[in-house]
N, C-alpha and C positions, 0 to 999 in steps of 0.2 A: 741419221735422218730422224727428224722429229715431225710429228703430225698428229692427226686425230683418226681414231678408228672406232667404228660402230660394230659391236659384237652382239649377236643374238644369244643370250644366256637364259636358258629355261623359258624361251618364248618371250622374253622381255628385252627390248632394244635398249642397250646401255652404252653410254659414251665414255671412251677411255682415252687417256693421253698415253701415247706409246713412243718407244724408242726402238728403231730397227737395228737388230744385231744378227747378221747372217739371215737365217730363215726363222728366227724366233723373236717375238715381240714381247717386251716387258711392259706391261700396262698398269696404270693406276686408275682405279675407279674414282672419278673426281667428285662423285656424290657421297660416297662412304669412305673414301681414301683407303680402300682395301687393295693390296697388290694382287694381281692375277697374271697368269702366264698363258699366252695365246700362240698357237702355231699358225703362221701367216699363210703357208702354202695350202693347208687344208681348210683353215677358217673355222676351226672348232676350239672349244675351251680345253686346254691341256691341264691346267692346275689353277686352283684358286688361291694358293699360297706359294709363291715362288721362293720364299725363304727356305722352304724345305729342301729345294734342290740347289739354289744359287747362293743364298745368303749364308753368312757364317753363323754358327750356333750362338755366339755372344750377342749379336744384334737381335736374334729371335727371342732370347731370354729377356733382354731389356724391354722389348716391345710387350711381351707378356706381363712383365712386372708393372709396366706403365698402365696396362689395362686393368690389372688387379687393384692397383692403388687408386685409380680413377673410380672404380666401382665401390671401393671401400669409402672413399670420400662422399660419394653420393648417398650411400647407406647411412653414414654419420650425420649428414645434413637432414635426411628424412627422420632419423631417430630424435634429433634435437627438436625438430618441428613438432613431432608427435608428443614428446614430453612437455613442451611448452603449452600445447593445447590441453593436455590432461591437467596441468597445473592451473590453467585458467578456468577450466571447468570446476575444479575443486574449490578454487578461491572465490569465484564470482557466481558459481552455479550456471555458467554459460551465458550470463547476461552482463551487459555494460562493459565499461572500461576497467581492466584489471588494476589500473594504477589510480583509480578514483579514491577520494578520501571522504568517507562518511556519506550522509544523506545530501540530497540536492537542497540548495538554499533558496530556490525559487519554485513558484507554482503557477502554471498557466491558468488563465481564467476559465477556459473550457474544462479544465480538470478539477476545478473547485467543486465541493459538495453542492448538490442541488438545493438543499435547504438554506444555503446562504443567500439565495435569490439575487445573484449578481447578473446585471445585464451583459449580454454578449459583446456589445459594441463599446463598453466602457473602458476598454484598454486590453492589452495583451496579457497582463499578469494579475494575479490575485494575491492577497497577503498569505504568506506561508506561516502556519501556526508554529509557535515555539514549542519546545519540549515541555510538557507539564502534566497535570493530573488527568487530563482527558485525551482521548485519541484525536488524531488530526481530522478524521472524518466525522467525529462526534462532538465537535466543539464550535464555538463562535469567537473569533479573535476580538480583542477589545477595540481595535480600529473599526471593525464593522459595527460594533454596538454603538460607538460614539458618532460615527460619521453616517452610516447607512440607516440605522434604526432610530436612534434618539435625535439625530440631526443637530447635535451640539457642535459639530465641526463640518466644514465644507471640504477641507483638503487634508492631505496626509500630514502636512506641517502643523496644522492646527490641532490635530489629534495628539501629536508629540508634545506640543506646548501645554495642553490640558493635563496630560499624564505626568509630565515633569513637574508640574505644580502640585502633584500629589493629591489630586481631587477625587480620584477613583479608587474605591476599595472593592476587593473581591473576597468574600467570606471573612470580612473584618480586617483584611491586610491590604496595605497600600500596594498597588501594582503599577509600575512605570513602564513595563514592556508593552509596546504597542500591539504585538501579536500574541500576547498571553492568552492561552486557550481556556476560556470560560465555558463550562459545560452544564449538563442537566443538574438542576437543583442548586446551582451556585447562586449566591446572593450578591448582586452588584449594587453598591451604595455610592451615592454622590452627596456628601454632607453639605456642600455649598448650595444645593437646590433642595435639600431635605427630601430626597427621593431614594426609594429602595425598590429594586426589581429582583424577581426570581426567574431564572431561566427554566421554562417548561416547554413542552411540545403542544402544538395544536393538533387537531385530528387529521390534518394533511401531512403530518410528519415534519413540520417546520418549527424552528425555535421561536418562542413567543416570550417577549420581555413583559412579564406579568407584574404589575405594580402592587406592592404589599405595604402593610403598615409597619411602624417601627418595632412593635412588639414581636411581629412575625419575622422580622429581619434579624433577630437575635439568635435564631437556631437554624439548623439545617438537618435534613434527613439524608442518611448514607446507607447504601446497601452493603451488606457484609459479603465479601467474596470468599473468604476462607478463615478458618480458626486453626491456629497452629501453636506449637510449643517451641520456645527458643532455648538458649543456654540456661542450664540449671532448672529446667522445667518451667520457665516463666511463660504463661499463656499470653497470646496476643491475637488480634484480629486484623485482617486487611480489608479495607473498604474499596468501593468502586472508584474513588477519586484519589487513590494512592496513600491514604492515611494508614498508619500503623499505631494501634492503641493497645497498650499492655494492661494486664489484669482486668479484663472485661467480666461482666456477669457470666457465670458458668452456664446460664440458660440460653445465652446468645449463640446461635448456630449460623452456618452458611445460608444465604438467601434471606435472612432476617434483615430488618431495617432498624437502625439506631438513630436516636435523636441527639445531636451534638450541640452543646452551647458554644457559640462562636467566640465568646470572650474567654472562657476557661478551657475550651477544647476538651471537655469531659462529657461522658455519656450520661444523659439525664433520664432517658427512657428508651424502650425498644419495642418493636412490633414483630411478633412471630409470623412466619410465612405459613399461614393456616387457611383452610377453607372458611369462607365467610368474611374475610377481610377485604377491604377496598384496595385496589391496585391501579397503577398506571403502566401502560405498555411503552417501553422505551426503544423498541426495535421492530423491524419487519414492516409489513404493509399495514398493520394496525397501530402503528406508533401514534401516541397521543391519546388513545382511547382509555377511558376510565370505566371500571366495573368491579364486580364482586367475584371472587374465586369460587367456582362451582365444583370443580373436579380437578384432580391432578393425576395424570397417567404416567407411569414409568415404563419405558421401553428399553429392554435390556440390549446394550450395545448401540443405542441410538439416543436421540434427544428426548428429554422429558417434555411432555405436553401439558399445558395448563388451559382449562376451559373457563372462560370469563363471560359474565352476563352484565350488560350495562343497565342503566336505570330505565331504559325503554323496553327491556325484555329481549333485546337481540343478543344472541350468543355467538361467540367466536373463539378460536383456539390460537395459541401461539406457543413459542418455545419458553421453557422455564427461564432461560437467561435473559429474555426480553421483558420480564415482569418485575416491577418495582412496587413494593408495598408502601402505601402512603397513609394508612390509617387502620384503626381497630374497628371491626364491624363495618357499618355502612358510612361512618363519618370520617372524612379525611382530616389529617392534622394540619394540612396546608390549604390555603385558598386556591381555587382552580380558576384558570382563565376563562374567557368568554366561551360559552358553549358547554362548559362543564364536562368536557371529554366525551360528548355524545356525537358520533359520526352520522351525518345525514346523507341520504342518497341524493343523486343529482336532481331528481324531481322535487324532493323536499326542500333542497336549497333554492330551487327556482321559485317555489311557492312562497317561501319565506322572503325572498327578495322582492317579489311582486307585492306581497302584503306590506312590506316596509315602504315601497314606493307609493302605494295607494294611500297609506296613512299620512305621508308627508304632504302638507298643503302646497299647492302649485304657486 
């Protein structure tokens, strides 16, 4: 006789499929598939494992072996997943696709540096700077110089056409890469129009293409990052734009500025990082300001601080790594853009604007 039986086990109503054999019911729990033994006449649970009384030892052994193998397989899968997660953490630092290859090839416009001054609705993407002497967030690609700043091109294709005709030089070398990263102090030359520009910062921290004369376009100032010794004790210096120059003057140290001839690529002069020299700030909220070094503070275990005073008497402080020496004493070796690196307050800017408007005839 086959049928269904509801047994109250430990206060829980459970449904079993049973087979009637005399006065004993062999039941199987249809939810967990666990065999149990129930006495029909009394209605109470006799045994939760009928294999102990009724089944042969061989079947019981096989069932236990099956349970053990199943549990081992589960543990093996968990171990594989755990090892894969650990490997991914070590490989990618917990970020991104572990099978990715290298850096991303694109840049969204909203992720572009603010000083590029790109409009939000001009498209979804911005030019991704190529690998070069300047960091991606501290450069201006050539396509933005020709199309957005100088207005020599209207479209992406026109920029490529100009560059492929070898009309643009950066630091005296022809550059045909549309996304070549031009950075601070780089000299951009266009012989076809007899124009030379030096990339500097204005007091709002934005790149300014400052027009310079031909004699000033023949040299460049470079900040020294480090002084080291190579094989066989050969000394060399590393500059901020990726240059390596061997056998420098022994007096040149880190944070000094060297003057490089762009034709011969040799050091013609240098400026020590000393109190009293004129500097330009290249990072932080004071980027683009020009002043004289007044004091240098060393903080053990932290950043060194430099106090600078501009020509109007205002003093400000910044980190040592943000300071670029541009001249000996109070006279800079390069011409400065409009404003001469003096940062005005909002009120001073408004007064200057009103004065210019009133001076202009209606």
